[in-house]
N, C-alpha and C positions, 0 to 999 in steps of 0.2 A: 382190876386195873389193867388197861390195855398196855401191851408191850410196844416197843418201837417197831418191832416187826409187824405187829398187828396194825399199827398206825400207817406204816408204809404200805402194807397190803391194801388197807382201806382207802388210802388217799393217793396211791401210786399214780393213777390216771390223771388226777388233778394236778399233781406235782409235775408230771411230765408235760402236760399241756401248758401249764404256767411257764415252765422252763423254756419250752419251745417258743411260746409267745415272746418271752423276754429276750431269748436269743435272736429271734427274727427281728424284733424291734431294735436290738442293738446293732445287728447287721445293717438294717435299713438306715439307721441313724449314721453309721460310719460311711455307708454308701452316699447318703445325702451330704454329709459333711465334706467328703472328698469331692463330690460334684460341685458343691458351693465354693470350695477353694479353687477348683479349676476355673469356674466362672469368674471369680474375683481376679485370678491371675490373667485370664483372657481380657477382662475389662481394663485391667492396668496396662496390659500390652497394647490394646487398641487405643487407650488414652495416650500412651507414650508415642505411638505411631502418629496419632492425630496431631499431637504437639510438635513432633518432629516435622511432619508435613507442613504445618503452618509456619514453622521456622524456615523451612526450605522455600516456601512461597514468598516469605518476607525477604529472604536473601535474593531470590530470583528477581523480585521487584526492584531491589537496589541495583542489581546488575543491569536490568532492563532500562532503568532510568539513567544509568551511566551511559549506556549506548545511545539512548535517545538524546541525551545532552550533547554527546560528541557529534551526532548527526545534525542536530539543530544549530550547533555553534561552529562546526567545522565543515562537515561533509556538504550540507545543503548550501551554506553561503558560498563555499568555493565553487561548487557545481553551478550555482546560479550566476555567479560573476563570470565564470568561463563561458557559459552558454550565452549570456548577454553579449559578450564580446564577439563570439562567433556569429550570432545572428546579425549583429550590427555590421559585421564585415561581409558576410555572404549576401545580405539583403540591403546593401548600401544604396540609397536612392538619390544621393547627392548629384550623381552624374546626370540623372534625368532632370532634376529640378534646376540644375545649373544651365543645362541646354535650353530649357523652357524660359528661364529668366533672360538669358542672352537673346533668345528669339523675340521676347517681349520688348527688350530695349532696342533691338536692331531688327525691325520688321522684315527686312529682306533676307535675313539669315536662314530662316526656315520656311519651307513651303507649307501650304495648308495641310497636305497629306502627311508631311513629316511631323507637324504639330499634333495631328490627330493620333499618329502612331505613338508619339512620346506620351501623350496624355493617356492613351489606352494602356501603354506599358506601365505607367505610373499607377494607374487604377489597379491593375492586376497585382503588381508587386507591393503596393501599400496594403491591400487586403491580405495578401499572402503573408507579409511580415506580421501583421496584427494577429492573424489566426494561428500562425506558427508559434508566436509568443504565448498566446492563450493556451494552446495545447501543451507547449513545452513546460510552462510553469505549473500547470495542473498535473501532468503526468509525472514530472520530475519529483514534485513534492510527495505525491502518492507512492511513487516507486521507492523512494528512500524510506518512507514509513514501512513499506513491506519488508525492505531489507532489515530494518531495526527489529521488526517482529520476528523474523526468521532467526536472526542472531540471538534474540532474547530466548527463543525456544532452546537453542543449543546451550546457552549458558544455564538455562533452567536444568537441563539434563546433567550438565557438569556439576552444578550445585547439589542436585539430588544424589549423584554418585558419590560425591565427596562426603556427604552426610549419611550415606548408607540407607536411604529410603528404599523400601521394597515395593511400595505402591506406585511411586511416581517415575520409575525407571523404564527405559526402553532401550533397545539396542541401537546405538548410533555413535559415530565417531565424534570426539570432541574437536572443536574448531580452535586451532592455534591462532596466536595473535597475527602472524603474517597473513594467513588466509582471511582473517577478519578484515584487515586493512585492504587487502587486494579486493575483497568482496565489496567493501564500501567505496573503494576507488572506482568501481565499475559504474558509479553514478555519472562519470564523465563520458561514458560510451556515447550518449546522445550527442554531445558536443563534438566528440572526436570522430565518430563514425556514422551515427544515425541521422545527423542533421541534413546532409545533402539529399538523402532519400525522402526525409520528411518534407523538405522544402519543395522538391520536385513534385511529389504527390499532392501536396497542399496547393501548389500553384496550378496544377491541372484541375483540381476541384474549383478553385477560385475563378479560373478562366471559364469554366462551364457555367457556373452560377451567375457570373457577371457579364456574360457575353451580350445580353440584351440591355444592359444598363448604360444609359448615356450620361454625359457630364451634366446635362441640364436636369436630369431626373431628380425629383424631390425625395430627400431622405429625412425621416424623423426617427425617433427612438425605436418604434415598432419595426419599421422597415430595416434599419441597421441590425437590430437583434435577429430578425428573420434571416437576413443575408448571411450573417456570421454563422448561425446554427446550420443553415443549409450547406455551407462549405464544410463545416466540421462533420456533419452527418455523412456527406458524400465521401469525405476522406476516410472516415471510420469504416464505411461499408465497401471500400475498394478491395479488390483482390480476395485472397483467402481470409477466412475468419481469423481475427486477432493478428493480422499482418503487421499492425502498428507496434506490436511487442518487439519486433525486430529492430525498430528505431531506438529502443531503450536498452536492449541487451543483445549480445552476440548469439547467433543461431549456430550451434555446433552440433552436427549430426551425431557425433560420438556420444554426446550427453544422452540422447534418446536411446541409443544402443545400450549404454551403461545402465540407464534407468530401467529399461525393460529387463535386462539381465538380473539386476539387483532385486526387482520386484518379483521375478519368477523363482529365484533360489534364495531370496532373503539375505544374500551376501553381496558385497560390492566387489566388482572386478579389481584386480591389482592396480590398474591404471586410473581407477575412479577416485579422484582426490577429494579432500574435504571441500575445496573450492568448487569442484564439480557438483558436489551434493548441494551446496548452497544455491548454485545457479539453477539446478534442476527444480528445487523447491520454489525458487522465485518465479520461474517461468510457469510452473503449475498454478501459482496464485494469480499471476497476471493474465493467464489464459482462461481463468474461470469466469462463468457468467455473472457471478456476484461482483467481481472486480469491474467488469465491463459496465455493469449498472451503476456502480459508484463513480466511475469515470464520466459517464454521460450526465449524471446528476451534478457532479462537480463542474464540468464544463459549462453547463447551463447556468449555474450559480455565478461563475466568473463572468460570463457574458452579460448576465443581468446587471451585475455590479459595474461592468465596464461602460455600458451605454449610459449609465447615470453618472459617470466620472465627470468631475467639474471641468476638465479640459474640453469636453464636448458641449458643455452648457455655458461656457464663458465667451466673451467676445461680442461682436456685433449682433450675432443671431444665436439662438439656442437650438440644440438638436430636438428638444421637446416640441418646439414650434415648427421645426423642419428647416432644411437648407438644401441647396443644390449639391450634387455629388462633387462637383469641382471645388466647392468651398469646404467640403467635408474632408477631402483627401489630406490637406496639410495638417488637420487636427489629428487624423489617424496617425500620421508620422510622428507628431509630437507626443502622443500618448503611449505609443508602443514601448519606449524605454521603461515606463513606470510598471509595466507588467513584469519586468525582470529585475526590479529593485531587490536589494539585499533583503533576506527574509525578515529581519527585525523591523523593517520599514515597509514591507510589502503587504498592502491591505488585501491583495488577492489570495495570497497564501493563508492569511488569517481567515478569509472567507471560506476557503476550502476546508480548513481545519474545523470550522464551526458548523459545517453541514452535518445535520443529525445522522444521515445515512452513512457518512464517512466514519463518524465516531462509532456507530454501531457495528460497521463492518470490521474495523480493527479490534474492537472489543471481542467480537465473536472469533475473529481470526486468532488472536492471542490466546483466548480461552481454549479453542480447539487444539492449537499447537501444544499448549501446556498439558493437556490431558490425553492427547492421542497416544 
């Protein structure tokens, strides 16, 4: 009968191999189990971060909609009303029409040359007022939407910081309420400061485009549309690229100096305020090629809608069939105020907002700002 020592000696190699295999298997199992737990913990962490990020985005959307509502119900209506009053005041045509009416009732009051000068002046200023109104309603509505998107971005950052998201944060100063209000109030810059330059340049363009047009010339929908677009195109191409941005917001050389300094060292100079940051970001958007394209498409959409306006199509003759320029001028004066109606009743603002390219631009702008 074999002793335990003999059994051990005979089977020693098998036992050691078996023990080694079992030990290695146990070690590998523990290693796999630890790795599996780490993966599970990582998946739970990622799921928690995704849930947190979705919550942040939902909160951001609420903040964004609140700012949009303020802009739609307060900022834009106020800016439109103020701008309408300023345009009516600065481009008042009543003194010209009154003199022409008196000359018609009293034939000896005006000479033929004086009548021609008054009619020519009325022609230029009527088109100037119409095209200024078209440009102003288009750019003001787009400009305020840019403001809303930029403020939405900063509120997004504030929300992300408050909820501790690690994936959605970036280094930026939060915007306090006073700077928000000051920023939105800048929508009145066009009416307060930029309007005189806008009128002067637009009048120059109108004078050039209309110089060969006589009062007896026949105007129909196509001709009027072409004339308006020629004036707008000439204005937009005047001077330096994006010169028209200066009609919408102040040009402060310090902002460029601060912007260059902050982009080089990734920190803002002490004098670079939150309001400055908002203004720099706004000018960058307005000066982009994408925004210029959206402006051109929106202007064309407004012009197309305007020439189909019922005011042009009613009365003794229709613009579709055509009419002399002399008969068209009073209708232009009558229609101009409708371009600057309050937003809730303004069909032209609704047309701008419904342009597909406009919606796509702001969707991409908001998305890029939220993830940059």
